[in-house]
N, C-alpha and C positions, 0 to 999 in steps of 0.2 A: 493326697491321703498318703501315708507312707505304710503300707502293709496293710491298709485297713484296721489299724490299731492305734492306740496312743502311744505316742513316740515318749518314753518315759527319760526325762532330763536329757533329750537330743541335742539340744542348745545350751544345756544348762539348767537345772530346775532352780526355780525361785523361792527362797525360803521365807516363810511369813510368820509373824509371832502374832499376837492376839488383836488382829485388825491393823497391824502394822508392819511395814517391812523391815526385816532385821537381815542386813548385809547383804542384799539383793544386788545383782549388777543387770545392766541391760542384757535382753536377750540377743541382741545384736550388735556388733560395732563395726562401725565403717573404717575399713582398713585402707591401705594404698591402691589406687586404682590400678586393677588388672591391665596388662599390656594388650590383650587380646578381647575385642568387645564379646559380650553374650552373643550366641547365635540369634539371628531373627525371629526363629520359631520359638524362642522362650518369651517372646514378648506377644507374639501374634496369637498364639492358642489362648483360649479363653482361660482363665484361673482354673489351674488343676482342682482347686476345692473352693467352693464358695457357697453361700448361703448355710453357714454352719449354724445349727440351732439346739438348744440343750431341752430335754423334757422336763416337766414342772419337777418330778422327784430327783432330777440332777443324774439319772441312772442311764439316760439313753442320748447320744448325740446323732443327730441327722445332718447329711451333707449332700450336694450335688458334687460329683466328681466327673470328670472327663477320662474315659477309657481309650484304649488304642483304636484307631480309625476314627476318632471323634464322636464315639457313642457316649451319650451322658446318661448318668444313673444316679439315683438316690441311693445313698449308703448309710445304713444305721448301726451304730457301733452300741455295743453293751460297753459301759465306761468301766464297770469292775471287773469284768471277764477279759477286756482287753481284745474283744474279738468281733466280727460283724455279727450283728443279730438279724438282718435281712436286707435284701436291695430292692428297688423298683426301678424298673427300666423305663425310660422316657422315650416316647414314640419319636421316631426321626421327625414327623411333621410337627411335633409340639416343642414349645419353648418352656421352660420352667421358669417361673417368675419371682416366686416365693415361696417359703417354706414356714410353717407355724405348727407349733403343738397345740393340740385342742385338750389334750390331757395325756396323761402317762400311757394311754394304750391308743392314741389317734394322732397322726401325723397329717397336717393339711397341705396340699400341693396346689399353688395357683399356677395354671398352665396358660398360655396362649395358642393359637392356631390362625393362620391365615385363611380367611372365607371371603368368597364373593358375594355381593348383593347387590339389588337394584336399590340404588339410592334415589333414582327417579324412574318413572315407568320405562324409560328406554335407555337408562343409564346404568351400567355396572359398574360398582364400585368394590374396593378391596378394603377389609379392615383386620386388626388383630381381634379375635374373639377370646374373652377371658372365661375361665371356668375353675371351679375349686373342687379337688378330689380328695377324700377321706380314705387314709391309709390305715388299716388296724394292724397292730403288730401281732395279730395272730396269723398273719398270712392270707387273710381271705382277700378276695378282689377289690381294688379300689371302687369307691362309690362316688358318683357325681352329686355334688351338693345344690339344690335350687335350679331353677331353670332346666329340668331334665326331661319335661315331656312336652308334647304338643308346641305351640306357638313360642313357649318361653324358651325352648332350646335356641331360639336365634336371638334372644336378648343377652348382651355382653356388659351386664352393669352389676354383678353381685361383688359385694365387697364383704369383709369379716369386721365385724363390729366388737365383738368379744369371744375369744377364744376360749374362755373359762367362764362358765357361769353356775348357778345355784343348783342347777339341775344336773346330774351326772348324764355324761355321754351327750349333752347338747352344746350349740355353740349358738350366738347371736348373728345374723347376717341382714344385709339390706339388698334389694334389689329392685329393678323398675318392674313395676306391676300393672298389668292390662285389665282394664274393665270396660265392657260394653256400656255399662250403666254409667260410667263416668264420661262416656263421650258423647257430645252434643252434636246435634244435627243442625249442620249449616247448610245443608244442600240448598240449591236454588239463589244462592248468594255468589257475588263476586269479590266478597272479602277474603283476602289473604289469611290463612291462619296462623296469625301473629300471637294469638292467646293459645299458650300451652294447655291451658285448662281444657280445650276443646280435644285436645289429642287422645285422651282416655287413659295416659300413662302417667304413674305416679310413683314416686320412692316409698317402700313399705319394708318394715323390719320384721323378721321372722326368727322364732326359735327352731334350730334344725337340729334333729337328731342324727349324728354322725354314724349309727351303726345302721338304723333303718333309712335313712333318707328322706323321712317324713319331717314335714315342715307345720308350724303353727303360726298364724298371723298374731304379731305383737301389738304393731301400730301402723296406720297410715297416714303418710305424709302427702304432699303435694307434687304436681310437677315441676315446682318451684324449690323443693327441698334439697338444701345442701349437704349438711352434717348431720349426723346422729348421735346423741351422748346416752351411753348407757352407765347403769350403776354398778355396784360390786357384783350383783347377781346376775348381770347381762341384761336387765331389763330397760329399755328405753326411757328416759326421764326426761330430755329437751332434744329440739331439733332446730335447726335454722332454716330459714327461707331467704332467696334472694330473687328479688324483683328488677331485672335488668333495665326494664323501660324507665323505672322510677329511680334506679339505684338505690334501692331501700333493702337495708338488711335488717330481719326481725328474727329475733330468739324466742322460742315458746318453750315452757315447761309443762310437763304432764301434770295435771291436778285430778282430784277425785271427779270433778264434774266436766272435764275435757283438758284441752291445751290452752294455756294463759300465756299471753304476753308479756315478757320480763325485760326485753330489752329490743331497743329501736336505734338504728343508725341511718341516716339520710344524708350523708354528705359525700357518697360515691365509694367509701372506704369499705371494705370486706375484711371479716374477721373470721379465721378458721378456729373451729371448736376443736380441742385437743382431748378432751376429757375431763372428769370429775377431780376434783382437789381430795387430798388424803383424806378429809373429814367427810367427804360425800355431800357437801352443802353449797358448792358453787361450781360453776364451769370454769375451767381454765381455756382462755381463748388467747389467740396470738394475732395482732393486727396492731395497727396504728391507733384507730380510735381519736383520729384528728391530732395525734401527736406527730412530731417530726420523725421519729423512728418507730419501728414494729417493737412491740414489748408484750410482755404477758400480763393478761388481766383476769380479775377475779369476778364473775358475774352471778351473784347468788341466784340460786334457785327460786327463793321467796321473792324475788323482783327487787329487792333492795339495790341502791346505786352500785354499779361496778367500782372496783378499785384496782390500781397496778399493783402488781404482784412483782415485777422485776422489770428493770429496763436498765441498759447499757448506755454509758454517756456519749457513745461514739460508734456504735455499731446496732445493727437490727438484732432481736431476738426473734427467731421464727422457726425453731424446732423444739418440740417438747419430748421429754423421756417419759415414756409411758411403761407403767408397771402391769402386765397383763395377769400376773397372780391378784393383784387387787382391782384391776380395771380402774385405775386412777394415774395421775399425772404426777410423778416424783421428782421432776427437775425440768429445766427450760436451758436452751443454749442458742447461740447464733453462729457466725463463722468461727474459724478455728481460734481468732483472736479471743474471743469470748469464753471463759471458762464456763463450765457447767454451774448452774445455780441451783442446788438441791434445796428440795422442800423435806427431804427426809434425812436427818442429821447421820442415822447410821448408814445410808447410802453415802454420804458425802466424807466420813471417815474412811469408809471402804475404797473409795475411789482415791482418796489420798494415799492410801497404801499402794494402790496399783500403779499410781503415776510415779511413785517413789521406787516401785521395783523394775517397772520398764523406762529406765531413764532415758529422755531423749526422743521418745516415742509418742504418738497418740494411741491413747487407748479407749476402747469403746467397749462397754457391757454389752455383750449381744443377748445374754439370758441369766437369770439367777434362779437358783432352787427355790422352792415355797420355803424351805428352811433358811435360805439365805446364806449357807455356808459353802454352796459350790457356786462359782462363778464363771460364765464362759466369756471370754475377752477376745478381742482382736487387737493387736499392737504393730502400728505402721507409721510410716513417715514417707515424704516424698522420695527419700534415697533408700527406703528399707519395704520391699514388699510386705504386703499383710501375713502375719502368722497367728494362728489361732491357739489359744491356751485355755486349758481348763485349770481353774485356781480353785484348791480345796483348803479352805480356812483351817479346817480341823485337822488336816495332817500337814498343814504348813508348807505347801508346795505348789508349784505352778508347773503342769505339763503340757508340752506342745501336742496338739490334736493334729494340726495339719497346716500345710503351707499353700498359698496361693500361686506362688510362682517357684517352685522348688528348683528350677534350673537357673536362677539370677541370684548373683552373690552381691550383697550391698557394696561391698569393696570395689566392683567393676561399672557401678552405676555414678550418674552425674551427682554435683554437688547442687544444693537447692538453696536459694535465698528469697526474702521478701524484699521489695524495693519500691520506692514511690518517684515519680516525676511529675513535672508541672505541663499540664496542657497548654496549648496556647492562650487559653483566657485565663491561665493562672490557677486553674483549679488542679488540686493534687491527686493524681490518678495511682491507685496502688496496682503492683502487678507482681508476677511471681518470674522469678529467673532460674533456669537451670543451666549449668554449664558442663560441658564435656568432662569425663574423669581425668583429673591432673591438669587442668586447663590454667594457665595464667591469666586467662581472663581478658586477652587483648587481641584485638584485629581479627576475630572470629566470624565465620559465615554463620548467618543468623536467619532462624525459623520463627516467625511471628505466627502465634498458635492460639486466635481469638476464640473463645468458647461459644457453644450455641446458646439456644434461648428464645431471644437475647435476655431476657429476665431470669437469669441464671447467674452462676460464679463458679471459679475454679476452686478447689479445695486443698487444703494442705495435708494430702494424702497421699498414696502412691497413686500413680497414673502412668500406664504404660506407653503412651504415646509420646509425652516430653522425655522419657527416660530413654525410649528408644532413639530417639532423634539425638539427644545428648550423647549416648554412646557412639553415634556415628560421626562425632566430631562438630556438631553444631550446638550453638547457643539457642536456647528457645526462651522465648518471651511470651508470657502469657499475661495481656492487659485485662484489668478488670474497669473496662471502659464505662462510662455513663449508661444507664440502661441495666447494670449489673445489679443483682439485690445483696444486701446484706450490710450497705453502706447508708440507709436512710431513704425515706421516700422521695426527697427531691433528687436526689442522684438517680434513683430507679425511673422515675416519670421524666427526667431530663432525656431519656433515650426514645420518648414517644414521638413518632413521625420524624425520626432522625437516623433511618436507614439511609447509609451513603452520606450522611451529614455528621453531626456532633459526634456519633460513637464512632464513626470511621476516622474522623479528625482525632480522636483520643487514642486510636491504634498507630495511625500515623505519628503522632506525636511520640510514642514509644520507641518508634524505631528512631527517628531523628535523637532521642536523648540517648540510645546506646551507641549511635554513631559519634556524637559529640564527645562522649566519654572516652571513646576510644576501644570500646569493648567490641563493636560490630563493623565488618568491613563494610562501607557503603555500596559496593558493587557485588556483594554476594548476600544478598536478603532474599528470602522467599517466603510468601505468606501461603499458610494451610490453615483449613478449618473444616468442620463438619457441621452440617444444619445451618444455622444463622452463621457460623463461624465459616461455613463454606461460601455463603453469601459475602461476608466481609473479605474472604481471600479474592473473590471475583470482582468486588467493588473496590479493593484495593489496587488490582491490575487495571481496572476501567479508569478509575479517576484520580488514581496518585501513580500513572505508569512510570514516573521516574523513580521510584522509591525500590521497584522489585523487578529483580532478576527473573523470578518465575513465580508461579501460583499454582495451589492445587485445591480443590474443591471437592468434599466428600458429601455426599447426599445435601448438597446446597441448592439454594434458592437463587435463580437468575433474573426472573422475570416478576415483579412485583404484581402487577394487574392480575398476571393469569393465576397467581398463586392464590389471590383472594377470589378468583372466580372459582377456583377448585374448591375452595372452602365453601362458598355460597352453593355450589352444585351438591356437594357432599352432605351438608348439614342443614342447607335450608337459609334463605335470605334472612329469617327472624332468628337465627341461633346465636347463642352466646358467642361461639366460635367466630362468626362471621362479624359480630358488634366488636369483639376485642382486636381481631387483626386490622379492622377498619380505623379503629382507634390508635392503634400501635403503630402501624404502617402509613395509614391514610386512605382516603377514598381511591377505588381503582382508576377513577377518571381524573384524578388530580394530576397535573402536570407535573408536579415535583415527583409524584409517585412512579409516574412513568419515566421521568428524567433519571431516577434511581435506580433504575434496572439494569444492570450490568450487560444483559443479553442485549440492550437496546444503544448500547455504547460499545460494542465490540470493536468498531473502527480505531479507538483511542487505546486499545490494548498493546503493547509492545512486547510483554514477555510471553514465553511458551506457557501453556494452561495443560495443567491434568486434572481431568473429570473423572471422578469414581461414583458410582450411584448402584443401591441395592435395586434390583428389579422388582421386589415386592416392599418398597418403601411406601408405607400409608400415610406417612407424616408430610414428607415433600415428594411429590410423585417424579419418577425418572424422568418425566416429560421436561422437568426443568432443565436438567443437565442435557438432555437432547437439543432443547432450544438453544442453550448456550452454545453448544456443539456446531450446531447449523450456523449462528449468527457469525461466530470466528470463522468458520469456514469459508462463508461468502465473504467475509471480509480479507480473505488473504491471510489469515493469522494461523500460528503454530498451535495446535490443540489435539490432544490425545483423550480419548473416550473409553472408559473401561466400565462394562457393565458387570455387575456381581449378581450371578443367577440365585434366584432363591433367598436373597438377603434382604434383611429389613432396615428400618432407620437407624437402627442401634448396632447394627455389625455383631448378631448374636451367635454367630457360628465361627468356630476357630479358622476353618479353611479360607473364608473371606476375608477374616481381619489378617490373617497372615498375607493373603494377596495384596491387601490395601498396603501393608508395610513394605511388601517387595516392591510395588509399582513406585512407592513414595523414594524407597532407597536408590532405586535406578535414576529416577527423575531429579531428584535432589544431587545426587552425585554427578550428573551431567552438565547440570546447569549452575551448581554453586561451586565447583572445584576447579 
């Protein structure tokens, strides 16, 4: 944020006509690459501004900012006055995960904090515990919503279902609710508690007064409830249930006499309930429903047969655009290749005007005022850091609100392109390629950067890590290997039980493709990744040692049986988490699972290895990197282990993110130059 005010026409105001652009130019223009790369700290610090959100009346904008010393705070700006309305300090132990406006007088902060708990009687575990705080614009003390007393303090499961309801000053939330009355007594038996119904826990939906903190029960689900759907008034009207042992998905609609089954799917597929349609008569759900690709479905509340709302012929549709002013789905989209399909013609016209105004950039609408005449947008691209704009259609202008990376000039960043290459079995693999500024694209040192997940994908938005690497002179390859989402169900499930197998082959084939085209120097290739990408980096060094001059893992997995054991210990043998990872990775005692663990193939490694790991990582425990370090050391290999104190799985603090880049810069310069 620049001076805690809206920067009027800072990079050029965009002039709008009646819903359409008139003579507008792009807010950012990529120029000739600068000779001196941007400082490392400009990439390493968290975005100077993020989570930018606008109040329903369009008069207040809230955002998280980083102040000197790494202190984070929420700043609330009075748009018309152009000055700070108030600030909210974020405790150093807390991390802000999301912001939402409940109404014009109440801002909701979702925060997390690291807590220890006994996941078993004699085993102490750690987890991120999430809470929602209500901040009033009158400056009163923030109030915790739900789970604020008794044993409920130790429940980390509350979610926001509707920020705006028909009852002023209230929101609709869901949380895990406990009742001794629901707990069945199975004492005296030796049966493992695989039936979650015995636990006494269930999902419940509440109306919560953001002023007093008082809650009112609206509906009670079951231990198997996954999604809730609310109507325009914020009242629950449908819910979904998932029975993992039967692989059965059932959707129920609220009736006068109780809950009625309106849809059932028993082929192992799962569908995410996104919200109601604009008419309030049907659920918009995202899933395959037996089709080849994910698409948007309409599931009528009256139990009529479902129908397809929108399907892309090549890619998945897996994101919904939700309008909190109406508690309804107004559009759907997939990967960046799929343009948003709008159900609201006014929104479609408005978005067309925005795309025309911000030429060459990806434009996402973050908030609309209830009148629809003020729109908060973020414009970015892989080579253009996010810039937040307030578009006022009545005034015919767009003003810059904030910049995520004010220290980065697009002219000094790398160039981005989408490519494809053939895997060894003939399958086309999509990938992203970022080249150094001003590069000729020949005989370059290459950093391979596989994404995490692995059921995830990279996006065509600004990403600080590949851009940082490109500005240091490296070409960066981001392969969307099989197992990635967005490219159809067959492409996604092809990654199952292929850790170190087919997924790794797709990455290796990307390297060989760039070497064959002359872009990459075969003796100057390093593989770097985080989470699953960290596993892929270690697997690359262990199973294809001839390809890589070095490898770096950030919060990565090294031993598959032990990570499966950690999941079993933390969540229980019958948990969905254990079932999922056993299906995706394979059984812990499977010889293939054991063989595909890099830590158990340390003797095969030739390249130097850099291990970086957050000490408070609750997703992939730091023991995974320690195990790899020990195995490499015992095998006489070159390894460096860096522990990141107080850091989580996502590198949520500027100091440690900067430290990671410093370590990478030194490591790559030593082994690729």
